[in-house]
C-alpha positions in Angstrom: -4.3 -2.6 -16.5 -5.7 -6.0 -17.4 -8.7 -7.2 -15.4 -10.0 -10.6 -16.3 -13.7 -10.8 -17.1 -15.1 -14.0 -15.4 -18.5 -15.5 -15.8 -20.4 -16.9 -12.9 -19.3 -20.5 -13.5 -15.6 -19.5 -13.5 -16.1 -17.5 -10.3 -17.9 -20.4 -8.6 -15.0 -22.7 -9.4 -12.4 -20.2 -8.1 -14.3 -19.8 -4.9 -14.5 -23.5 -4.5 -10.7 -23.5 -4.9 -10.4 -21.0 -2.0 -9.8 -17.8 -4.0 -11.1 -14.6 -2.2 -14.2 -12.7 -3.5 -14.3 -9.0 -2.6 -17.8 -7.5 -2.9 -17.4 -3.8 -3.4 -21.1 -2.9 -3.1 -22.5 -0.9 -0.2 -23.0 -2.5 3.2 -26.8 -2.6 2.8 -26.5 -4.3 -0.6 -24.1 -6.8 0.8 -26.4 -7.7 3.8 -29.3 -8.5 1.5 -27.3 -11.1 -0.3 -23.8 -12.0 -1.6 -21.8 -14.9 -2.8 -21.1 -17.4 0.0 -17.8 -16.5 1.7 -17.5 -13.0 0.1 -15.7 -10.2 1.9 -17.3 -6.7 1.9 -15.3 -3.5 1.3 -17.5 -0.8 -0.3 -15.8 1.2 -3.0 -18.3 4.1 -2.7 -20.2 5.8 0.1 -23.3 7.9 -0.3 -22.3 11.6 0.1 -24.6 14.5 0.5 -24.8 15.1 -3.2 -23.3 12.1 -4.9 -21.4 8.9 -4.2 -17.9 9.4 -3.1 -14.9 7.1 -3.1 -14.4 5.3 0.2 -11.1 6.9 1.4 -10.1 3.8 3.2 -10.9 1.3 0.4 -7.3 0.5 -0.7 -6.0 0.5 2.8 -8.5 -2.0 4.1 -8.0 -4.3 1.1 -4.2 -4.0 1.4 -4.5 -5.0 5.1 -6.3 -8.2 4.3 -5.2 -9.4 0.9 -1.9 -10.0 -0.8 -1.0 -7.9 -3.8 0.3 -11.0 -5.6 -2.8 -13.3 -5.1 -5.7 -13.4 -7.5 -8.5 -11.2 -6.1 -12.0 -11.6 -7.6 -14.1 -8.4 -7.4 -17.8 -8.2 -7.7 -20.6 -5.7 -7.5 -24.2 -5.3 -8.6 -23.7 -5.2 -12.4 -19.9 -5.2 -13.0 -19.3 -1.5 -13.2 -18.1 -0.7 -9.7 -15.9 -3.8 -9.7 -14.0 -2.5 -12.7 -13.6 0.9 -11.0 -12.4 -0.9 -7.9 -9.9 -2.8 -10.0 -8.4 0.5 -11.2 -8.0 1.7 -7.6 -6.4 -1.6 -6.6 -4.1 -1.7 -9.6 -2.8 1.7 -8.6 -2.2 0.3 -5.1 0.0 -2.4 -6.5 -2.4 -5.4 -6.9 -1.2 -7.5 -9.9 -3.9 -10.2 -10.4 -7.4 -8.8 -10.6 -10.5 -10.4 -12.0 -14.2 -9.5 -11.8 -17.6 -11.1 -12.1 -18.6 -9.5 -15.4 -22.3 -10.1 -15.0 -22.4 -8.9 -11.4 -24.5 -10.1 -8.5 -27.9 -8.8 -10.0 -27.0 -8.9 -13.7 -25.8 -6.5 -16.3 -28.0 -4.6 -18.8 -27.6 -5.3 -22.5 -27.7 -2.7 -25.3 -31.5 -2.9 -25.3 -31.9 -2.3 -21.5 -32.7 -5.9 -20.7 -31.0 -7.3 -17.6 -28.9 -10.4 -18.2 -29.0 -12.7 -15.2 -26.3 -12.3 -12.6 -24.9 -14.5 -9.9 -28.1 -14.6 -7.8 -30.6 -15.3 -10.7 -28.2 -17.9 -12.1 -28.8 -19.9 -8.9 -25.3 -19.6 -7.6 -24.7 -20.0 -3.8 -25.9 -16.9 -1.9 -25.9 -16.0 1.8 -27.4 -13.0 3.6 -26.2 -11.0 6.6 -23.1 -8.9 7.2 -20.6 -11.7 6.9 -19.4 -11.5 10.5 -15.6 -11.3 10.3 -15.9 -10.7 6.5 -18.0 -7.6 7.0 -16.7 -4.1 6.2 -17.0 -3.1 9.9 -14.8 -6.1 11.0 -12.3 -5.6 8.2 -12.0 -1.9 8.7 -11.6 -2.2 12.4 -8.1 -3.5 12.1 -6.9 -0.7 9.9 -5.6 2.5 11.5 
């Protein structure tokens, strides 16, 4: 599976062109800040011992996005978005890309955090996203 690594400038241009951005972070992370216009479908939920795959992740995404369209994925640092891309590729999505630096930034080999979307000054909004929130998106999936 090929997932295109995008930098923040590339993602910003794609969002301006109307491409969807799927934030796979938890709902609390999303509420604190996300790229303007992002949709939230968490890949993982906190279990009693560890994080567990959201059992409805692929179904919710399939309900709201076309398998053939370019879907940009994002998370805190770029790791969950790659895992989400694997899940979506198995579900039949063909054009997947991700914000390689993440929303908060990715750590380099020396443990320093490279700036992500927010620290690069890209457009950010707070709140649950209303109709783009996980609760709203999941409500239409049986």
